[in-house]
C-alpha positions in Angstrom: 0.0 0.0 0.0 1.3 3.5 -1.0 0.6 6.3 1.4 0.7 9.6 -0.3 1.8 12.7 1.6 -0.9 15.1 2.8 -0.9 18.7 3.7 -2.5 20.1 6.9 -2.1 23.0 9.2 0.6 22.5 11.8 -0.1 21.7 15.4 1.9 22.8 18.4 3.5 19.4 18.5 5.0 20.0 15.1 7.0 23.1 16.1 10.2 21.2 17.1 10.4 19.2 13.8 9.7 22.3 11.7 12.4 24.3 13.6 15.0 21.6 13.2 14.3 21.4 9.4 14.7 25.1 9.1 18.0 25.0 11.0 19.4 22.1 9.0 18.1 22.9 5.5 17.4 26.6 5.3 19.4 28.4 7.9 22.6 26.3 7.6 25.7 28.4 8.2 23.7 31.3 9.7 22.8 30.3 13.2 19.3 29.3 14.3 16.6 32.0 14.0 13.5 29.9 13.5 13.6 28.2 16.9 10.8 26.0 18.2 9.5 28.9 20.2 9.4 31.2 17.1 7.7 28.5 15.0 5.1 27.9 17.8 4.4 31.6 17.9 3.7 31.4 14.1 1.5 28.4 14.5 -0.6 30.3 17.1 -0.7 33.6 15.1 -4.1 34.1 13.4 -2.7 35.9 10.4 -0.2 33.1 9.6 -0.6 29.6 8.2 2.0 27.0 9.0 1.4 24.0 6.8 3.1 20.7 7.0 3.5 18.0 4.4 3.5 14.7 6.1 3.5 11.0 5.3 2.5 8.5 7.9 3.9 10.4 11.0 6.9 12.0 9.4 7.0 15.7 8.4 8.5 15.8 4.9 8.2 19.6 4.5 6.6 22.7 5.7 5.7 26.3 4.8 5.1 29.4 6.8 3.1 32.2 5.2 1.7 35.4 6.8 -1.2 37.4 5.4 -1.5 41.1 5.2 -4.1 43.5 3.7 -3.0 43.1 0.0 -0.1 40.7 0.0 1.2 37.5 1.7 4.7 36.9 2.7 6.2 33.4 2.5 8.7 33.3 5.3 9.9 29.7 4.9 9.3 26.7 2.6 11.2 23.5 3.0 11.1 19.9 1.8 13.5 17.4 3.3 16.4 16.8 0.8 15.6 13.1 0.4 12.1 13.9 -0.7 12.8 16.7 -3.2 12.2 16.4 -7.0 8.9 14.7 -6.4 6.6 17.8 -6.8 6.1 18.0 -3.0 7.4 21.6 -2.7 5.2 22.7 -5.6 2.2 21.0 -3.9 2.9 22.7 -0.6 3.4 26.1 -2.3 0.2 25.7 -4.3 -1.7 24.9 -1.1 -0.4 28.1 0.6 -1.1 30.2 -2.6 -4.7 29.0 -2.6 -5.1 30.3 0.9 -3.8 33.7 -0.1 -6.0 33.7 -3.1 -9.0 32.8 -1.0 -8.1 35.6 1.4 -8.4 38.0 -1.6 -4.7 39.0 -1.7 -3.1 40.4 -4.8 0.4 38.9 -4.5 2.9 36.8 -2.6 6.4 38.0 -1.8 9.4 36.1 -0.4 13.1 36.3 0.0 15.4 33.5 -1.1 19.1 33.1 -0.3 21.1 34.5 -3.1 23.5 31.7 -2.6 20.8 29.1 -3.3 20.3 28.9 -7.0 18.2 25.7 -6.6 15.6 27.6 -4.5 15.6 30.6 -6.8 15.0 28.3 -9.9 12.2 26.5 -8.0 10.4 29.7 -7.3 10.8 31.0 -10.8 9.4 27.7 -12.1 6.4 28.3 -9.9 5.8 31.7 -11.5 7.7 34.0 -9.2 9.7 36.9 -10.6 12.7 38.7 -9.1 11.8 42.2 -8.0 15.0 43.2 -6.2 17.7 42.1 -3.9 18.6 42.9 -0.3 22.2 43.0 0.7 23.0 41.2 3.9 19.4 40.2 4.5 20.3 37.0 6.3 22.2 38.1 9.5 24.2 40.6 7.6 26.1 37.7 5.9 24.1 36.5 2.9 22.2 38.5 0.4 18.6 37.8 -0.6 16.8 37.9 -3.8 13.2 39.2 -3.4 10.6 37.4 -5.5 7.0 38.0 -6.1 4.0 36.3 -7.7 0.9 38.2 -8.7 -2.3 36.3 -7.8 -4.7 38.9 -9.3 -4.7 42.4 -10.8 -2.8 45.1 -9.0 0.4 47.1 -9.1 3.3 44.6 -9.3 5.5 46.9 -7.2 
């Protein structure tokens, strides 16, 4: 029997696993910013969705997106390295994008590490366009590329 991964909103019990994935696969080389406490705060925040992609009882990926008046901000998106190239990241991102669209938002913005061409290519493949860069965005050490995807009409800036 094949069990397909599913996506659901994170529970408080997921905070530790999400934080470890962020530390190991996103924040590597920068220190640990998205600690279990910070992740738990996002889970409890009413204007933020923390989604997990899970199979059986294992978290394979997660995304954290906050919602404003006209735009959403994708803070983190991660799929465990041994589960990449299966379309799971795209499925998780689509799930979060649908939430933003349902909320009536015009666009989604995010920052990607400039030293991560794989992540930048992934977002571009999902319809995101570079709109600028931010020097030293990550702890003053690593630059970021700011990307955006329009969900509906509006000023792209």
